[in-house]
PAMAR-932984 format. One line per 8 residues: for each residue x, z, y of C-alpha. Coordinates in Angstrom, 1 decimal, decimal comma, padded with zeros to 4 digits. Each point is the difference from the previous one (the first is absolute). Layout:
N
X Z Y; ...
This chain:
169
-019,9 -025,2 -009,6; 000,5 -003,0 -001,9; 003,6 000,4 000,3; -000,3 003,7 -001,5; -001,7 -001,8 -003,0; 002,1 -002,9 -000,1; 003,0 002,8 -000,6; -001,8 001,5 -002,7
-000,5 -002,7 -002,1; 003,2 -001,3 000,8; 001,2 004,0 -001,6; -002,2 -000,3 -002,4; 001,0 -003,2 -001,6; 003,4 000,9 000,3; -000,2 003,7 -001,0; 001,2 -000,5 -003,8
003,3 -002,3 001,2; 000,9 002,7 002,3; -000,7 002,7 -002,4; 002,4 -001,3 -002,4; 002,5 -000,8 002,3; -000,1 003,3 001,5; 000,5 001,3 -003,4; 003,0 -002,2 -001,1
001,7 001,2 003,3; -000,6 003,4 000,2; -000,1 000,5 -004,1; -003,1 002,4 000,2; -003,4 -001,0 -000,3; -001,2 002,7 001,9; 002,2 -000,5 002,9; -001,1 -003,4 000,3
-003,5 000,9 000,1; 000,6 001,7 003,1; 002,2 -002,5 001,5; -002,9 -002,4 -000,6; -002,5 001,8 001,7; 002,7 000,4 002,8; 000,4 -003,3 000,0; -004,1 -000,2 000,5
-000,1 002,0 003,2; 003,0 -001,7 001,7; -001,5 -003,3 -001,1; -003,5 001,2 000,9; 001,5 000,0 004,2; 000,8 -003,3 -000,3; -001,2 -003,3 001,4; 000,1 -002,0 -003,3
-000,6 -003,3 002,3; 003,3 000,3 001,1; 001,9 000,5 -003,3; 000,9 -003,7 -001,5; 000,7 001,5 -003,7; -002,2 003,2 -000,5; 001,8 000,1 -003,7; 003,1 000,3 001,0
-000,4 002,1 003,2; -001,9 002,5 -002,4; 003,0 -000,1 -002,2; 002,3 000,6 002,8; -002,0 003,1 001,1; 000,7 001,5 -003,8; 003,3 -000,6 000,1; 000,7 001,6 003,3
-002,1 003,0 -001,2; 002,0 000,3 -003,2; 003,2 -000,4 001,4; -001,3 003,2 003,0; -001,0 002,1 -003,2; 003,4 -000,1 -001,6; 001,4 000,6 003,2; -002,1 002,8 000,8
000,3 001,5 -003,6; 003,8 -000,3 000,2; 000,0 002,2 003,4; -002,3 002,5 -001,8; 001,9 000,4 -003,0; 003,0 000,9 002,0; -001,8 002,5 002,4; 000,6 003,5 -000,7
003,1 -001,0 -002,3; 003,0 001,9 000,4; 002,1 -002,4 002,0; 003,3 000,2 -002,0; -001,8 -000,5 -003,3; -001,7 -003,2 001,8; 003,0 -001,6 001,5; 002,4 000,9 -003,0
-002,0 -002,8 -002,2; 000,6 -002,6 002,7; 003,0 -002,2 -000,5; 002,7 000,7 002,3; 002,3 -003,3 000,9; 003,0 002,1 001,2; 003,3 000,3 -002,0; 001,4 003,2 -000,8
002,8 000,6 001,9; 001,9 000,2 -003,7; -001,0 -003,5 -000,3; 001,3 -000,8 003,5; 003,5 001,4 -000,5; 000,3 -002,0 -003,3; -001,0 -003,2 001,7; 002,3 000,5 002,7
002,7 000,8 -002,7; -000,9 -003,4 -001,8; 000,2 -002,1 003,0; 003,2 001,3 001,4; 001,5 -000,8 -003,8; -001,1 -003,4 000,4; 000,9 -000,5 003,3; 003,5 001,3 -001,2
000,1 -002,0 -002,6; -000,9 -003,1 001,4; 002,6 001,0 002,8; 002,4 000,1 -003,1; -000,6 -003,8 -001,7; 003,4 -001,7 000,3; -001,5 -003,5 001,0; -000,9 000,3 004,0
-002,7 -002,8 -000,9; -001,8 002,0 -002,2; 000,0 002,8 002,0; -001,0 -002,1 003,0; -002,9 -001,6 -002,3; -001,6 003,0 -001,1; -000,2 001,6 003,8; -001,4 -003,5 001,2
-002,4 -000,1 -003,2; -001,5 003,8 -000,1; 000,7 001,1 003,4; -000,1 -002,6 002,3; -002,9 -001,9 -001,8; 001,8 -003,0 -000,1; -001,4 -003,0 -002,6; 002,8 -001,6 -002,4
000,0 -003,1 001,6; 001,4 001,4 003,3; 002,3 002,4 -001,5; 001,6 -003,2 -002,0; 000,2 -002,0 003,4; 001,3 003,1 001,8; 002,8 000,8 -002,6; 000,4 -003,6 -000,9
-000,5 000,4 -003,4; -002,8 -001,6 -002,5; -003,3 001,1 -000,6; 001,3 000,8 -003,8; 002,5 002,0 001,3; -001,2 002,1 002,5; -002,6 000,7 -002,7; 002,8 000,9 -002,5
001,4 002,2 002,4; -003,3 002,0 000,9; -000,9 000,2 -003,2; 003,3 001,3 -001,5; 000,0 002,6 002,9; -003,1 001,6 -000,7; 001,0 000,2 -003,8; 002,9 002,3 001,9
-002,6 001,9 002,3; -002,3 000,2 -002,9; 002,4 001,8 -002,2; 001,3 002,3 002,7; -003,7 000,9 000,4; -000,4 001,0 -003,6; 003,2 002,0 -000,7; -001,3 002,0 003,2
-003,2 001,1 -001,9
């Protein structure tokens, strides 16, 4: 019985703090009151002597109950709704078929522009850097060029690719 009294005393001591915390999290004082009542129902079943930090424990219960309530309300708000109307508001990460075709065409133009570059070292440097993921130093060693020269080749080649991409728009 002493455990119950101790848990009640702890709850009563921290009730105002819990109410303020629940209000801040939920944004609604009425909902916060309900949550703090639920906290008492859960906390009263615990053996207080086994809880190292009762206030932190109570705050965790408040936070978890707020999260549970928000999730439940989200589900309830969509129950009985028209599926098409609800899913229409969800962002679709898929690109449209038109965007897919346009991207493929742009990529083909860029690959063709790279293949048409007059300097074979420039073509190779761009492929190694952008398609194979090599670093400038690695490309410089492979092509037996200075780092500055490799950077210039890639920069000039990318300017050509960018111009080709913009012309296709």
